[in-house]
C-alpha positions in Angstrom: 32.7 17.6 -11.2 31.0 15.8 -8.3 27.7 17.4 -9.2 27.9 16.0 -12.7 28.5 12.5 -11.4 25.6 12.9 -9.0 23.3 14.1 -11.7 24.3 11.9 -14.6 25.7 8.7 -12.9 22.3 7.3 -12.1 21.0 8.2 -15.5 23.8 6.4 -17.2 23.2 3.4 -15.0 19.4 3.5 -15.9 20.2 3.6 -19.6 22.5 0.6 -19.4 19.9 -1.4 -17.4 17.2 -0.4 -19.9 19.3 -1.5 -22.9 20.2 -4.8 -21.1 16.6 -5.5 -20.3 15.6 -5.0 -23.9 18.5 -7.1 -25.1 19.9 -4.2 -27.2 23.5 -3.7 -28.1 25.1 -0.8 -26.2 25.5 1.7 -29.0 26.9 5.1 -28.1 24.0 7.0 -29.7 21.4 5.0 -27.9 23.2 5.3 -24.6 23.5 9.1 -25.0 19.8 9.4 -25.9 18.6 7.2 -23.0 21.0 8.9 -20.6 19.5 12.3 -21.5 15.9 11.0 -21.0 16.7 9.1 -17.8 18.7 12.1 -16.5 15.5 14.2 -16.7 13.3 11.5 -15.2 15.7 10.4 -12.4 16.5 14.0 -11.4 12.9 15.1 -11.6 12.0 12.2 -9.2 14.9 13.0 -6.8 14.2 16.7 -6.8 10.5 16.1 -6.3 11.1 13.9 -3.3 13.7 16.4 -2.0 11.1 19.2 -2.3 8.5 17.1 -0.5 10.9 16.6 2.3 11.0 20.4 2.9 13.9 21.7 0.8 13.2 24.8 -1.3 13.5 24.5 -5.0 15.4 27.8 -5.0 18.1 26.1 -3.1 18.6 23.2 -5.5 21.8 24.8 -6.9 23.3 24.6 -3.4 21.8 21.2 -2.7 25.0 19.3 -2.9 26.9 21.6 -0.5 25.5 19.6 2.4 26.9 16.1 2.5 23.9 14.5 4.1 21.5 15.9 1.5 23.8 15.0 -1.3 24.0 11.4 0.0 20.2 11.2 0.2 19.9 12.6 -3.3 22.3 10.0 -4.5 20.3 7.2 -2.8 17.1 8.5 -4.4 18.8 8.8 -7.8 20.0 5.2 -7.6 16.6 4.0 -6.5 15.0 5.7 -9.4 17.8 4.4 -11.8 17.1 0.8 -10.8 13.3 1.0 -10.8 12.4 3.3 -13.8 13.8 1.0 -16.6 11.9 -1.9 -15.3 8.7 0.2 -15.0 9.1 1.3 -18.6 9.1 -2.3 -19.7 6.4 -3.6 -17.4 3.8 -0.8 -17.9 3.2 -1.5 -21.7 2.9 -5.2 -21.1 0.4 -4.6 -18.2 -1.6 -2.2 -20.4 -1.8 -4.8 -23.2 -2.8 -7.5 -20.8 -5.5 -5.4 -19.2 -6.8 -4.3 -22.7 -6.9 -7.9 -23.8 -8.7 -8.9 -20.7 -11.3 -6.2 -21.2 -11.6 -7.1 -24.8 -12.3 -10.7 -24.0 -14.9 -9.8 -21.4 -16.7 -7.5 -24.0 -16.7 -10.3 -26.6 -18.0 -12.8 -24.0 -20.8 -10.4 -23.0 -21.7 -9.7 -26.6 -21.8 -13.4 -27.5 -24.0 -14.2 -24.5 -26.7 -11.8 -25.8 
């Protein structure tokens, strides 16, 4: 039970934050879909960081047996849950802004010739 909360709690938080940032209504279907997507992303991030810190991927099933490691995993999950929804909203806007900026420069260079 505790493992399910550790794995899906941050994903549920991330999906609620994502819906609120997009000014969407909290529909059950959307929350379930976003929770599944964010569960994969948040846990991939947390497991990746845990692996980089020296824990074997073969031991991830027993990862939560150690309270210290489980606490660090929760902290990483919450960090990812707070930052990923904002990143998903900022990256497309940044990409559009950069593309518009490059497009304006190309138009300016073309008109100068």
